[in-house]
VOGURO-366578 format. One record per residue: x, y, z of N, C-alpha, C, CB in turn; residue number from 1; residue in three letters. Coordinates in nm, 4 decimals. Atoms other than C-alpha are relative to their C-alpha. Glycine has a CB too. Layout:
# residues N
n.u|n.v|n.w|ca.u|ca.v|ca.w|c.u|c.v|c.w|cb.u|cb.v|cb.w|pos|code
X|Y|Z|X|Y|Z|X|Y|Z|X|Y|Z|NUM|Ala
...
END
This chain:
# residues 200
n.u|n.v|n.w|ca.u|ca.v|ca.w|c.u|c.v|c.w|cb.u|cb.v|cb.w|pos|code
-0.1280|0.0450|0.0542|0.0753|0.8839|1.4923|0.0984|0.1162|-0.0041|-0.0183|-0.0604|-0.1410|1|Met
-0.1062|-0.0986|0.0051|0.3992|1.0757|1.5359|0.1035|-0.0427|-0.1038|0.0654|0.0180|0.1392|2|Lys
-0.0967|0.0290|0.1053|0.6361|1.0958|1.2392|0.1335|0.0627|0.0374|-0.0494|0.0528|-0.1379|3|Val
-0.1337|-0.0494|-0.0306|1.0096|1.1289|1.2968|0.0367|0.1143|-0.0950|0.1039|-0.1144|-0.0097|4|Glu
-0.0354|-0.1159|0.0812|1.1374|1.4666|1.1764|0.1021|-0.0361|-0.1078|0.0547|0.1114|0.0886|5|Ile
-0.0967|0.0425|0.1011|1.4261|1.2918|0.9964|-0.0693|-0.0565|-0.1232|0.0950|-0.1039|0.0582|6|Glu
0.0746|0.0535|0.1132|1.1714|1.1085|0.7815|-0.0655|0.1120|-0.0794|-0.1055|-0.0996|0.0476|7|Asp
0.0620|-0.1137|0.0696|0.9885|1.4334|0.7004|0.1038|0.0724|-0.0851|-0.0643|0.0983|0.1015|8|Val
-0.1050|-0.0664|0.0771|1.3182|1.5863|0.5886|0.0345|-0.0790|-0.1259|0.1252|0.0188|0.0859|9|Leu
-0.0236|0.0822|0.1194|1.3759|1.2930|0.3543|-0.1171|0.0112|-0.0980|0.0219|-0.1477|0.0398|10|Phe
0.1145|-0.0235|0.0889|1.0220|1.3427|0.2195|0.0258|0.1261|-0.0833|-0.1329|0.0141|0.0822|11|Trp
-0.0258|-0.1259|0.0693|1.1206|1.6999|0.1328|0.1107|-0.0175|-0.1041|0.0382|0.1101|0.1007|12|Met
-0.1050|0.0289|0.0979|1.4388|1.5749|-0.0366|-0.0579|-0.0695|-0.1231|0.1099|-0.0873|0.0633|13|Asp
0.0590|0.0746|0.1114|1.2311|1.3352|-0.2462|-0.0790|0.0920|-0.0923|-0.0907|-0.1116|0.0527|14|Ala
0.0778|-0.0946|0.0810|1.0004|1.6139|-0.3627|0.0946|0.0934|-0.0761|-0.0974|0.0823|0.0895|15|Ile
-0.0951|-0.0945|0.0608|1.2883|1.8546|-0.4303|0.0775|-0.0638|-0.1150|0.0979|0.0518|0.1056|16|Arg
-0.0835|0.0669|0.0995|1.4867|1.5978|-0.6277|-0.0792|-0.0681|-0.1116|0.0863|-0.1015|0.0679|17|Asn
0.0830|0.0705|0.0971|1.1924|1.4568|-0.8257|0.0015|0.0700|-0.1361|-0.1434|-0.0112|0.0516|18|Ser
0.0100|-0.0554|0.1347|1.1849|1.5034|-1.2018|-0.1425|0.0464|-0.0311|0.0449|-0.1036|-0.1030|19|Lys
0.1399|-0.0407|0.0148|0.8057|1.5386|-1.1707|-0.0535|0.0303|0.1400|-0.0862|-0.1120|-0.0721|20|Asp
0.0333|-0.0360|-0.1377|0.7477|1.7252|-0.8455|-0.1493|-0.0075|0.0269|0.0502|0.1392|0.0311|21|Arg
0.1450|0.0029|-0.0220|0.3725|1.7561|-0.8940|-0.0480|-0.1434|0.0213|-0.0744|0.0640|-0.1193|22|Tyr
0.0392|0.1408|-0.0129|0.3357|1.3788|-0.9395|0.0443|-0.0549|0.1359|0.0611|-0.0846|-0.1149|23|Arg
-0.0465|0.0438|-0.1311|0.5439|1.3190|-0.6276|-0.0865|0.0597|0.1107|0.1469|0.0388|0.0204|24|Thr
0.0853|-0.0650|-0.0999|0.3359|1.5697|-0.4318|-0.1370|-0.0661|0.0096|-0.0166|0.1477|-0.0332|25|Leu
0.1287|0.0700|-0.0044|0.0233|1.3736|-0.5275|-0.0014|-0.1079|0.1071|-0.0315|-0.0617|-0.1358|26|Glu
-0.0091|0.1023|-0.1038|0.1463|1.1059|-0.2852|-0.0390|0.0539|0.1370|0.1406|-0.0564|0.0052|27|Ser
0.0260|-0.0628|-0.1293|0.0867|1.3553|-0.0043|-0.1332|0.0741|0.0038|0.1118|0.0954|0.0340|28|Phe
0.1337|-0.0591|-0.0055|-0.2656|1.4691|-0.0950|-0.0722|-0.0489|0.1240|-0.0812|-0.0341|-0.1270|29|Trp
0.0707|0.0337|-0.1238|-0.4996|1.4701|0.2026|-0.0674|-0.1366|-0.0066|-0.1035|0.1061|0.0309|30|Lys
0.0699|0.1281|0.0124|-0.7059|1.1778|0.0726|0.0959|-0.1173|0.0017|-0.0819|-0.0031|-0.1272|31|Gly
-0.1004|0.1058|0.0027|-0.3928|0.9724|0.0071|0.0541|-0.0278|0.1397|0.1144|0.0375|-0.0942|32|Gln
-0.0589|0.0172|-0.1329|-0.2418|1.0330|0.3499|-0.1038|-0.0522|0.0993|0.0591|0.1328|0.0502|33|Val
0.1044|0.0472|-0.0924|-0.5692|0.9884|0.5366|-0.0327|-0.1471|-0.0223|-0.1269|0.0839|-0.0159|34|Arg
0.0276|0.1411|0.0303|-0.6319|0.6579|0.3586|0.1084|-0.0905|0.0562|-0.0120|-0.0211|-0.1513|35|Ser
-0.1116|0.0799|-0.0491|-0.2878|0.5329|0.4571|0.0008|-0.0059|0.1532|0.1326|0.0570|-0.0514|36|Lys
0.0047|-0.0006|-0.1468|-0.3176|0.6399|0.8206|-0.1145|-0.0870|0.0494|-0.0154|0.1440|0.0539|37|Ile
0.1160|0.0837|-0.0348|-0.6615|0.4755|0.8368|0.0354|-0.1473|-0.0113|-0.1204|0.0326|-0.0912|38|Trp
-0.0443|0.1382|0.0170|-0.5113|0.1522|0.7020|0.0892|-0.0414|0.1171|0.0752|-0.0170|-0.1341|39|Leu
-0.0947|0.0322|-0.1068|-0.2325|0.1644|0.9592|-0.0708|-0.0117|0.1344|0.1100|0.1063|0.0076|40|Ile
0.0731|0.0065|-0.1270|-0.4681|0.2348|1.2494|-0.0750|-0.1320|0.0133|-0.0982|0.1176|0.0116|41|Glu
0.0695|0.1288|-0.0033|-0.6689|-0.0732|1.1560|0.0980|-0.1158|0.0159|-0.0828|-0.0189|-0.1273|42|Asn
-0.0992|0.1075|-0.0114|-0.3578|-0.2905|1.1151|0.0599|-0.0065|0.1401|0.1114|0.0196|-0.1031|43|Leu
-0.0545|-0.0012|-0.1362|-0.2224|-0.1810|1.4533|-0.0904|-0.0767|0.0958|0.0182|0.1443|0.0492|44|Gln
0.0965|0.0716|-0.0828|-0.5376|-0.3254|1.6057|0.0043|-0.1503|-0.0267|-0.1407|0.0536|-0.0248|45|Arg
0.0082|0.1408|0.0397|-0.5078|-0.6553|1.4160|0.1315|-0.0760|0.0154|-0.0455|-0.0091|-0.1424|46|Leu
-0.1292|0.0681|0.0030|-0.1343|-0.7303|1.4154|0.0655|0.0069|0.1369|0.0922|0.0619|-0.1070|47|Ile
-0.0653|0.0089|-0.1305|0.0210|-0.8480|1.7405|0.1391|-0.0619|-0.0085|-0.0857|-0.0806|0.0950|48|Lys
-0.1295|0.0659|0.0158|0.3252|-1.0318|1.6000|0.1127|0.1029|-0.0043|0.0015|-0.0858|-0.1277|49|Ala
-0.1186|-0.0852|0.0044|0.6769|-0.8900|1.6242|0.0803|-0.0276|-0.1273|0.0879|-0.0227|0.1252|50|Asp
-0.0964|0.0132|0.1105|0.9244|-0.8278|1.3418|-0.0625|-0.0575|-0.1266|0.1159|-0.0878|0.0428|51|Asn
0.0674|0.0493|0.1199|0.6816|-0.8776|1.0538|0.0682|0.0555|-0.1248|-0.1498|0.0386|0.0017|52|Val
-0.0461|-0.0428|0.1313|0.7887|-0.8576|0.6910|-0.1219|0.0358|-0.0842|0.0858|-0.1109|-0.0690|53|Asn
0.1147|-0.0520|0.0746|0.5575|-0.6537|0.4692|0.0414|0.0289|-0.1439|-0.0564|0.1280|0.0673|54|Ile
-0.0121|-0.0404|0.1394|0.5298|-0.6289|0.0911|-0.1163|0.0911|-0.0344|0.0037|-0.1232|-0.0944|55|Asp
0.1030|-0.0917|0.0479|0.3396|-0.3319|-0.0510|0.0058|-0.0018|-0.1516|0.0199|0.1457|0.0566|56|Ile
0.0033|0.0006|0.1465|0.2412|-0.3910|-0.4147|-0.0799|0.1211|-0.0467|-0.0622|-0.1331|-0.0553|57|Val
0.0540|-0.1301|0.0367|0.1537|-0.0794|-0.6070|0.0450|0.1030|0.1025|-0.1547|-0.0043|-0.0098|58|Gly
-0.0507|-0.0819|-0.1100|0.3757|0.0901|-0.3494|0.0253|0.1455|-0.0347|0.1249|-0.0585|0.0502|59|Gly
-0.0108|-0.1365|0.0501|0.4060|0.4044|-0.5634|0.1286|0.0643|0.0500|-0.1220|0.0834|0.0428|60|Trp
-0.1193|-0.0737|-0.0407|0.6454|0.6558|-0.4060|0.0478|-0.0335|0.1408|-0.0266|0.1466|-0.0093|61|Asn
-0.0507|0.0483|-0.1275|0.6841|0.4730|-0.0751|-0.0509|0.0719|0.1231|0.1444|0.0080|-0.0011|62|Gly
0.0520|-0.0739|-0.1154|0.4778|0.7000|0.1499|-0.0642|-0.0948|0.1020|-0.1026|0.1054|-0.0459|63|Val
0.0612|0.0947|-0.0937|0.2770|0.4113|0.2984|0.1073|-0.0721|0.0809|-0.0875|-0.1022|-0.0755|64|Leu
-0.1091|0.0666|-0.0719|0.6003|0.2317|0.3863|0.0564|0.0908|0.1087|0.1117|-0.0413|-0.0975|65|Ala
-0.0553|-0.0938|-0.0977|0.7348|0.5422|0.5595|-0.0926|0.0176|0.1193|0.0263|0.1350|-0.0653|66|Ser
0.0963|-0.0147|-0.1091|0.4167|0.5861|0.7621|-0.0074|-0.1274|0.0840|-0.1390|0.0348|-0.0556|67|Leu
-0.0009|0.1263|-0.0750|0.4193|0.2159|0.8569|0.1199|-0.0070|0.0939|0.0020|-0.1199|-0.0964|68|Leu
-0.1186|0.0000|-0.0851|0.7731|0.2537|0.9899|-0.0182|0.0922|0.1212|0.1229|0.0428|-0.0808|69|Phe
0.0260|-0.0922|-0.1101|0.6421|0.5361|1.2103|-0.1178|-0.0440|0.0871|-0.0261|0.1385|-0.0544|70|Asn
0.1146|0.0514|-0.0760|0.3555|0.3231|1.3459|0.0477|-0.0846|0.1170|-0.0934|-0.0828|-0.0909|71|Ser
-0.0301|0.0883|-0.1132|0.3369|0.0938|1.6485|0.0184|-0.1453|-0.0427|-0.1106|0.0088|0.1033|72|Asp
-0.0186|0.1368|0.0492|0.3632|-0.2169|1.4275|0.1493|-0.0341|0.0039|-0.0575|-0.0161|-0.1453|73|Ile
-0.1385|0.0456|-0.0075|0.6830|-0.4145|1.4898|0.0411|-0.0550|-0.1365|0.0178|-0.1082|0.1115|74|Ser
-0.0334|0.0323|0.1391|0.8418|-0.4269|1.1422|0.1464|-0.0372|-0.0124|-0.0325|0.1181|-0.0928|75|Ile
-0.1361|0.0410|0.0331|1.1494|-0.6182|1.0320|0.0444|0.0658|-0.1306|0.0094|-0.1539|-0.0110|76|Cys
-0.0388|-0.0502|0.1324|1.1498|-0.5178|0.6633|-0.1251|0.0272|-0.0828|0.0929|-0.1013|-0.0733|77|His
0.1063|-0.0308|0.0968|0.9265|-0.3593|0.3981|0.0604|0.0048|-0.1393|-0.0709|0.1353|0.0341|78|Ile
-0.0264|-0.0160|0.1423|0.9490|-0.4091|0.0221|-0.1139|0.0820|-0.0595|0.0142|-0.1389|-0.0718|79|Asn
0.0993|-0.0799|0.0714|0.7691|-0.1443|-0.1846|0.0163|-0.0283|-0.1486|0.0157|0.1534|0.0311|80|Ser
-0.0083|0.0473|0.1382|0.6930|-0.2846|-0.5301|-0.0915|0.0835|-0.0887|-0.0375|-0.1500|-0.0094|81|Ile
0.0830|-0.0755|0.0939|0.5720|-0.0745|-0.8224|0.0499|-0.0244|-0.1420|0.0016|0.1521|0.0337|82|Asp
-0.0339|0.0252|0.1403|0.5630|-0.1280|-1.1992|0.0669|0.1207|-0.0657|-0.1252|-0.0380|-0.0779|83|Ile
-0.0554|-0.1231|0.0560|0.6662|0.2353|-1.2643|0.1442|0.0178|0.0493|-0.0876|0.1233|0.0392|84|Asp
-0.1403|-0.0100|-0.0442|1.0498|0.2559|-1.2603|0.0365|0.1351|0.0599|0.0912|-0.0278|-0.1156|85|Pro
-0.0319|-0.1318|-0.0563|1.0424|0.6274|-1.1750|-0.0309|0.0072|0.1491|-0.0773|0.1089|-0.0737|86|Thr
0.0358|-0.0009|-0.1417|0.8970|0.5414|-0.8325|0.1141|-0.0478|0.0892|-0.1221|-0.0866|0.0229|87|Cys
-0.1012|0.0661|-0.0838|1.2020|0.3479|-0.7161|0.0911|0.0998|0.0712|0.0844|-0.0939|-0.0848|88|Glu
-0.0905|-0.0979|-0.0598|1.4391|0.6405|-0.6590|-0.0712|0.0836|0.1054|0.0589|0.0909|-0.1078|89|Thr
0.0763|-0.0797|-0.0949|1.1678|0.8469|-0.4892|-0.0297|-0.0786|0.1265|-0.1296|0.0479|-0.0633|90|Thr
0.0324|0.0832|-0.1163|1.0660|0.5586|-0.2621|0.1236|-0.0224|0.0865|-0.0584|-0.1352|-0.0449|91|Ala
-0.1231|0.0161|-0.0775|1.4271|0.4999|-0.1607|0.0318|0.1269|0.0789|0.1175|-0.0354|-0.0927|92|Phe
-0.0284|-0.1252|-0.0703|1.4651|0.8690|-0.0714|-0.0976|0.0217|0.1147|-0.0059|0.1182|-0.0968|93|Thr
0.1001|-0.0189|-0.1045|1.1384|0.8861|0.1237|0.0267|-0.0908|0.1189|-0.1398|-0.0258|-0.0550|94|Ile
-0.0304|0.0968|-0.1065|1.2490|0.5794|0.3231|0.1514|-0.0140|0.0210|-0.0614|-0.1377|-0.0339|95|Asn
-0.1463|0.0048|-0.0042|1.6200|0.6679|0.3294|0.0522|-0.0495|0.1353|0.0574|0.1381|-0.0300|96|Lys
-0.0484|0.0402|-0.1322|1.6601|0.6234|0.7047|-0.0100|-0.1513|0.0174|-0.0796|0.0714|0.1106|97|Arg
0.0195|0.1442|-0.0133|1.5170|0.2703|0.6921|0.0840|-0.0774|-0.1021|-0.1483|-0.0351|-0.0165|98|Gln
-0.0877|0.0655|0.0969|1.7109|0.1869|0.3749|0.1403|-0.0133|0.0579|0.0035|0.0789|-0.1331|99|Glu
-0.1343|0.0029|-0.0579|2.0346|0.2759|0.5540|0.0095|-0.1017|0.1136|0.0387|0.1389|0.0509|100|Met
0.0043|0.1008|-0.1065|1.9267|0.0466|0.8387|-0.0194|-0.1415|-0.0547|-0.1119|0.0326|0.0978|101|Glu
0.0221|0.1305|0.0613|1.8673|-0.2375|0.5896|-0.1403|-0.0528|0.0174|0.0955|-0.0981|0.0556|102|Gly
0.1378|0.0408|-0.0289|1.4929|-0.2411|0.6575|-0.0975|0.0344|-0.1120|-0.0463|0.0646|0.1278|103|Arg
0.0897|-0.0412|0.1090|1.3536|-0.1031|0.3288|0.0657|-0.0245|-0.1342|-0.0387|0.1485|0.0136|104|Phe
-0.0437|0.0166|0.1380|1.3815|-0.1945|-0.0381|-0.1119|0.0432|-0.0939|0.0414|-0.1468|-0.0278|105|Thr
0.0934|-0.0336|0.1082|1.2098|-0.0379|-0.3401|0.0338|-0.0869|-0.1201|0.0070|0.1529|-0.0373|106|Ala
-0.0194|0.0956|0.1084|1.1602|-0.2800|-0.6287|-0.0892|0.0381|-0.1173|-0.0300|-0.1445|0.0472|107|Ile
0.0799|-0.0217|0.1204|1.0480|-0.2161|-0.9866|-0.0426|-0.1356|-0.0549|0.0798|0.0814|-0.1072|108|Thr
0.0529|0.1280|0.0470|0.8226|-0.5050|-1.0840|-0.1506|0.0107|-0.0178|0.0353|-0.1142|0.0985|109|Ser
0.1443|0.0172|0.0143|0.4753|-0.5918|-1.2061|-0.0474|-0.0876|0.1152|-0.0375|-0.0631|-0.1392|110|Asp
0.0475|0.0769|-0.1149|0.2823|-0.7105|-0.9004|-0.0449|-0.1405|-0.0397|-0.1144|0.0732|0.0679|111|Met
0.0474|0.1309|0.0456|0.1398|-0.9974|-1.1072|0.1148|-0.0988|-0.0142|-0.0735|0.0135|-0.1332|112|Val
-0.1166|0.0853|0.0190|0.4908|-1.1300|-1.1690|0.0842|-0.0148|0.1260|0.0849|0.0544|-0.1107|113|Glu
-0.0837|-0.0009|-0.1203|0.6366|-1.0580|-0.8251|-0.0389|-0.1136|0.0941|-0.0115|0.1351|0.0726|114|Tyr
0.0240|0.1106|-0.0932|0.6718|-1.3570|-0.5903|0.0338|0.0451|0.1409|0.0834|-0.1254|-0.0387|115|Lys
-0.0176|-0.0502|-0.1354|0.6261|-1.2631|-0.2278|0.0058|-0.1140|0.1013|-0.1127|0.0958|0.0354|116|Ser
0.0007|0.0916|-0.1138|0.7154|-1.4501|0.0893|-0.0193|0.0776|0.1305|0.1311|-0.0818|0.0048|117|Asp
0.0212|-0.0860|-0.1161|0.6119|-1.1694|0.3255|-0.1095|-0.0560|0.0907|-0.0360|0.1419|-0.0449|118|Ala
0.1066|0.0353|-0.0941|0.3965|-1.2143|0.6346|-0.1298|0.0712|-0.0346|0.0417|0.0340|0.1431|119|Asp
0.1149|-0.0850|0.0325|0.1650|-0.9355|0.5170|0.0227|0.0603|-0.1379|-0.0207|0.1122|0.1077|120|Ile
-0.0050|-0.0659|0.1304|0.0913|-0.8155|0.1638|-0.1103|0.1046|-0.0047|-0.0152|-0.1031|-0.1170|121|Ile
0.0945|-0.1116|0.0094|-0.0745|-0.4771|0.1146|-0.0115|0.0419|-0.1457|0.0450|0.1202|0.0891|122|Ile
0.0264|-0.0454|0.1361|-0.2355|-0.3816|-0.2157|-0.1052|0.1106|0.0067|-0.0476|-0.1185|-0.0917|123|Asn
0.0929|-0.1126|-0.0036|-0.3887|-0.0340|-0.2154|-0.0340|0.0493|-0.1400|0.0585|0.1139|0.0822|124|Thr
0.0165|-0.0421|0.1403|-0.4054|-0.0234|-0.5972|-0.0965|-0.0899|-0.0758|0.1349|0.0007|-0.0710|125|Ser
0.0908|0.0957|0.0650|-0.6913|-0.2641|-0.6685|-0.0779|0.0615|-0.1153|-0.0971|-0.0560|0.1013|126|Cys
0.0741|-0.0658|0.1079|-0.8655|-0.0061|-0.8866|0.0849|0.0179|-0.1258|-0.0510|0.1353|0.0471|127|Glu
-0.0905|-0.0196|0.1131|-0.5599|0.0042|-1.1151|0.0235|-0.1266|-0.0818|0.1315|0.0519|0.0495|128|His
-0.0237|0.1265|0.0707|-0.5695|-0.3616|-1.2272|-0.1331|-0.0661|-0.0339|0.0878|-0.0957|0.0855|129|Ile
0.1213|0.0715|0.0405|-0.8235|-0.5772|-1.4085|-0.0270|-0.1155|0.0956|0.0127|-0.0520|-0.1451|130|Thr
0.0322|0.1163|-0.0827|-1.0020|-0.8652|-1.2399|0.0895|-0.1186|-0.0348|-0.1474|-0.0385|-0.0170|131|Gln
-0.0899|0.1087|0.0401|-0.7920|-1.1101|-1.4432|0.1394|0.0181|0.0602|0.0097|-0.0073|-0.1532|132|Asp
-0.1308|-0.0263|-0.0606|-0.4716|-0.9430|-1.3229|-0.0052|-0.0258|0.1506|0.0450|0.1455|-0.0281|133|Gln
0.0159|0.0234|-0.1441|-0.6008|-0.9489|-0.9664|-0.0018|-0.1492|0.0311|-0.1292|0.0660|0.0515|134|Tyr
0.0102|0.1443|-0.0232|-0.6891|-1.3179|-0.9896|0.1370|-0.0671|-0.0139|-0.1005|-0.0635|-0.0985|135|Asn
-0.1334|0.0578|0.0200|-0.3431|-1.4020|-1.1244|0.0916|0.0365|0.1158|0.0611|0.0480|-0.1331|136|Lys
-0.0802|-0.0451|-0.1140|-0.1766|-1.1953|-0.8520|-0.0351|-0.0794|0.1261|-0.0213|0.1507|0.0243|137|Trp
0.0445|0.0711|-0.1204|-0.3857|-1.3595|-0.5797|0.0457|-0.1453|-0.0012|-0.1525|0.0065|0.0123|138|Leu
-0.0375|0.1408|0.0103|-0.2979|-1.7068|-0.7086|0.1439|-0.0257|0.0426|-0.0200|-0.0482|-0.1412|139|Ser
-0.1409|0.0170|-0.0377|0.0702|-1.6454|-0.6267|0.0224|0.0091|0.1501|0.0849|0.1037|-0.0694|140|Thr
-0.0148|-0.0276|-0.1431|0.0044|-1.5730|-0.2576|-0.0334|-0.1249|0.0807|-0.0908|0.1179|0.0431|141|Ile
0.0242|0.1183|-0.0828|0.0256|-1.8436|0.0088|-0.1214|0.0211|0.0896|0.1238|-0.0327|0.0852|142|Ser
0.1251|-0.0053|-0.0761|-0.2792|-1.9287|0.2183|0.0151|0.0619|0.1379|-0.0562|-0.1377|0.0142|143|Asn
-0.0193|-0.0511|-0.1354|-0.1215|-1.8147|0.5459|0.0502|0.1448|0.0024|0.0974|-0.0887|0.0743|144|Asp
-0.0429|-0.1401|0.0078|-0.0290|-1.4636|0.4259|-0.1197|0.0918|0.0228|0.0663|0.0301|-0.1374|145|Thr
0.1053|-0.0982|-0.0233|-0.2395|-1.1791|0.5630|-0.0013|0.0996|-0.1152|0.0204|0.0727|0.1360|146|Leu
0.0146|-0.0870|0.1170|-0.3725|-0.9698|0.2739|-0.0853|0.1214|0.0378|-0.0641|-0.0777|-0.1197|147|Ile
0.0718|-0.1252|-0.0238|-0.4802|-0.6062|0.2995|-0.0251|0.0655|-0.1354|0.0806|0.0958|0.0958|148|Val
0.0374|-0.0585|0.1289|-0.6687|-0.4544|0.0065|-0.0721|0.1329|0.0202|-0.0889|-0.0972|-0.0798|149|Leu
0.0780|-0.1227|0.0049|-0.7925|-0.1047|-0.0680|-0.0415|0.0289|-0.1438|0.0803|0.1184|0.0584|150|Gln
0.0492|-0.0497|0.1282|-1.0019|0.0319|-0.3534|-0.0856|0.1222|0.0280|-0.0810|-0.1099|-0.0778|151|Ser
0.0828|-0.1188|-0.0190|-1.2350|0.3254|-0.4101|-0.1052|0.0086|-0.1100|0.0871|0.1275|0.0015|152|Asn
0.1041|-0.0233|0.1003|-1.5294|0.4576|-0.6101|0.0284|0.1254|-0.0828|-0.1365|0.0122|0.0678|153|Asn
-0.0397|-0.1206|0.0730|-1.3350|0.7430|-0.7732|0.0304|-0.0367|-0.1445|0.1232|0.0678|0.0666|154|Tyr
-0.0127|0.0537|0.1355|-1.3968|0.6443|-1.1341|0.0207|0.1060|-0.1079|-0.1215|-0.0795|-0.0329|155|Asp
-0.0184|-0.1067|0.0989|-1.3181|0.9779|-1.3022|0.1395|-0.0025|-0.0624|-0.0248|0.1357|0.0646|156|Val
-0.1354|0.0093|0.0548|-0.9529|0.8871|-1.3643|0.0097|-0.1158|-0.0981|0.1033|-0.0170|0.1126|157|Leu
-0.0154|0.1048|0.1010|-0.8620|0.6897|-1.6768|0.0742|-0.1214|0.0547|0.0736|0.0546|-0.1215|158|Asp
-0.0797|0.1105|-0.0535|-0.6131|0.4807|-1.4780|-0.0763|-0.0828|0.1030|0.1270|0.0538|0.0624|159|Glu
0.0848|0.0762|-0.0925|-0.8893|0.3694|-1.2398|-0.0946|-0.0873|-0.0827|-0.0808|0.0958|0.0960|160|His
0.0715|0.0856|0.0951|-1.0119|0.0743|-1.4468|-0.0903|-0.1027|0.0675|0.0987|-0.0713|-0.0883|161|Ile
0.0819|0.1004|-0.0691|-1.1771|-0.1373|-1.1749|-0.0455|0.0545|0.1351|0.0790|-0.1327|0.0187|162|Arg
0.0551|-0.0552|-0.1230|-1.3439|0.0861|-0.9199|-0.1197|-0.0846|0.0452|-0.0418|0.1485|-0.0202|163|Cys
0.1185|0.0675|-0.0533|-1.6211|-0.0462|-0.6974|-0.0978|0.1057|0.0492|0.0377|-0.0991|0.1150|164|Val
0.1031|-0.0943|-0.0427|-1.9488|0.1154|-0.5983|-0.0220|0.0004|0.1500|-0.1289|-0.0313|-0.0686|165|Asn
0.0227|0.0097|-0.1439|-1.9556|-0.0026|-0.2390|0.0884|-0.1105|0.0587|-0.1500|-0.0278|0.0304|166|Asn
-0.0847|0.0971|-0.0684|-1.7835|-0.2208|0.0196|-0.0383|-0.1434|-0.0341|-0.0077|0.0207|0.1498|167|Leu
0.0445|0.1356|0.0315|-1.9957|-0.5278|-0.0566|0.0542|-0.0463|-0.1355|-0.1533|-0.0069|0.0005|168|Lys
-0.0520|0.0347|0.1321|-1.8933|-0.5183|-0.4235|0.1492|-0.0311|0.0079|-0.0255|0.1144|-0.1001|169|Glu
-0.1434|0.0227|-0.0168|-1.5291|-0.4956|-0.3191|0.0257|-0.1357|0.0664|0.0632|0.1134|0.0835|170|Phe
-0.0133|0.1295|-0.0672|-1.5669|-0.7937|-0.0842|-0.0266|-0.1138|-0.0980|-0.0965|-0.0091|0.1201|171|Ile
0.0341|0.1047|0.0974|-1.7304|-0.9966|-0.3616|0.1121|-0.0213|-0.1013|-0.1298|0.0359|-0.0734|172|Asp
-0.1113|0.0089|0.0947|-1.4378|-0.9193|-0.5960|0.1223|-0.0687|0.0602|0.0381|0.1385|-0.0481|173|Gln
-0.1281|0.0275|-0.0639|-1.1724|-1.0053|-0.3407|0.0388|-0.1466|0.0071|-0.0017|0.0546|0.1359|174|Ser
-0.0249|0.1432|-0.0145|-1.2070|-1.3839|-0.3055|0.0851|-0.0303|0.1239|0.0689|-0.0542|-0.1254|175|Lys
-0.0699|0.0188|-0.1267|-1.0807|-1.3595|0.0525|-0.0974|-0.0473|0.1077|0.0694|0.1306|0.0438|176|Leu
0.0719|0.0235|-0.1248|-1.1946|-1.4994|0.3839|0.0266|0.1223|0.0866|0.0456|-0.1352|0.0716|177|Asp
-0.0154|-0.1328|-0.0592|-1.2556|-1.1630|0.5490|0.0075|-0.0080|0.1520|-0.1156|0.0908|-0.0421|178|Ile
-0.0032|-0.0146|-0.1453|-1.1467|-1.0856|0.9039|-0.0312|0.1439|0.0422|0.1369|-0.0422|0.0543|179|Ile
0.0329|-0.1387|-0.0322|-1.2044|-0.7092|0.8836|-0.0316|0.0741|-0.1292|0.1167|0.0694|0.0768|180|Asp
0.0326|-0.0834|0.1162|-1.3621|-0.4593|0.6442|-0.0517|0.1336|0.0495|-0.1051|-0.0691|-0.0925|181|Ser
0.0411|-0.1332|-0.0433|-1.4348|-0.0876|0.6566|-0.0091|0.0931|-0.1196|0.0978|0.0562|0.1044|182|Ala
0.0142|-0.1040|0.1017|-1.5245|0.2219|0.4577|0.0410|0.1331|0.0600|-0.1454|0.0065|-0.0542|183|Glu
-0.0425|-0.1329|-0.0429|-1.3670|0.5666|0.4842|-0.0545|0.1039|-0.0973|0.1549|0.0088|0.0090|184|Leu
0.0492|-0.1075|0.0869|-1.5733|0.8547|0.3383|0.0998|0.1159|-0.0026|-0.1390|0.0496|0.0476|185|Pro
-0.0885|-0.1140|0.0182|-1.3476|1.1269|0.1973|-0.0737|0.1087|-0.0768|0.1295|-0.0415|-0.0737|186|Leu
0.0680|-0.1141|0.0618|-1.4229|1.4617|0.0352|-0.0551|-0.0315|-0.1387|0.0947|0.1170|-0.0092|187|Asp
0.0384|0.0217|0.1397|-1.4384|1.3368|-0.3257|-0.0370|-0.1440|-0.0316|0.1114|0.0426|-0.0897|188|Met
0.0271|0.1416|0.0253|-1.4779|0.9595|-0.2915|0.0011|-0.0752|0.1318|0.1038|-0.0604|-0.0984|189|Tyr
-0.0112|0.0880|-0.1164|-1.4979|0.6691|-0.0496|0.1096|-0.1022|-0.0246|-0.1348|-0.0707|0.0298|190|Ser
-0.1039|0.1027|0.0054|-1.2085|0.4358|0.0245|-0.0528|-0.1235|0.0730|0.1352|0.0510|0.0639|191|Arg
0.0441|0.1262|-0.0580|-1.2837|0.0693|0.0951|0.1216|-0.0853|0.0340|-0.0946|-0.0754|-0.0967|192|Tyr
-0.1102|0.0841|-0.0408|-1.0599|-0.1716|0.2823|-0.0507|-0.1326|0.0523|0.0841|0.0695|0.1050|193|Met
0.0292|0.1320|-0.0539|-1.0709|-0.5422|0.3506|0.1312|-0.0683|0.0379|-0.0797|-0.0857|-0.1024|194|Ile
-0.1154|0.0744|-0.0498|-0.8315|-0.7644|0.5432|-0.0414|-0.1452|0.0143|0.0519|0.0578|0.1362|195|Val
0.0360|0.1403|-0.0114|-0.8241|-1.1405|0.5209|0.1059|-0.0910|-0.0571|-0.1305|-0.0254|-0.0682|196|Gly
-0.0881|0.1027|0.0574|-0.6700|-1.4583|0.3870|-0.0647|-0.0569|-0.1259|0.0287|-0.1137|0.1033|197|Tyr
0.0511|0.0577|0.1242|-0.7024|-1.6228|0.0485|-0.0939|-0.1141|0.0303|0.1146|-0.0481|-0.0895|198|Lys
0.0969|0.1076|-0.0182|-1.0067|-1.8458|0.0302|0.0598|-0.1302|-0.0521|-0.1339|0.0323|-0.0726|199|Ser
-0.0584|0.1298|0.0374|-0.8987|-2.2096|0.0204|-0.0958|-0.0754|-0.0901|0.0332|-0.0846|0.1257|200|Val
END
C-alpha cells in the first residue's frame, strides 16, 4: 500500500494540533497500523463493487479511514463514528484531503444509537463494548450490509471489557453468517477478524 504524501502531512498536522499528542500518537502504534493494513488487504480481496459507502464505528482518530482511502477499494464516502467528541477534530484533520473532496465525515455518536445505511460497516472496537451493546448495535443493521469485525485478546487494559481468547470464541459472539475469518499474531496480542452478514 502506498500512502499519498499529502495525507501523511495531514497526519502530522493532526498530531501537532492535538490537545493530547500521546493519545493521538497511539493511533499510529505498530500494532494499530498493522491491524488496519491487514483488514484492508483482506477487504481488497473480497470487495469488487465500485463507489462503496463505508461506516467505521469506533472510528477513533480516523486512521483506518485514511488508509482505506489509500487502498485499491473504490470508495464513494466514509463516515467515521466515535463516542469520544475529542476524536472528531483529529479525524477531520487526518482525512482533510477527503473531507475537502466531500468524501469523509467524522461524527460524534454512540455506535449503538447510530443508524447506518452504508454498504459496509466496520467495527474494530468489539472489545470495548458489552455483549448487550453489541447485540443492540447489530439489531440496527440491515441483512444485506457487509459487516467487518475485529477484536483481540489484549485484556490488560481496563477499557477492554469484552476480549476473546481465540478466533472461534469471537465467531461465536458475532452472530454473523461468516464469509471470511482470520487471525493476526502481533508482538503483545493477537487480532481477530471476521467478515460476514447478519444471521437471518
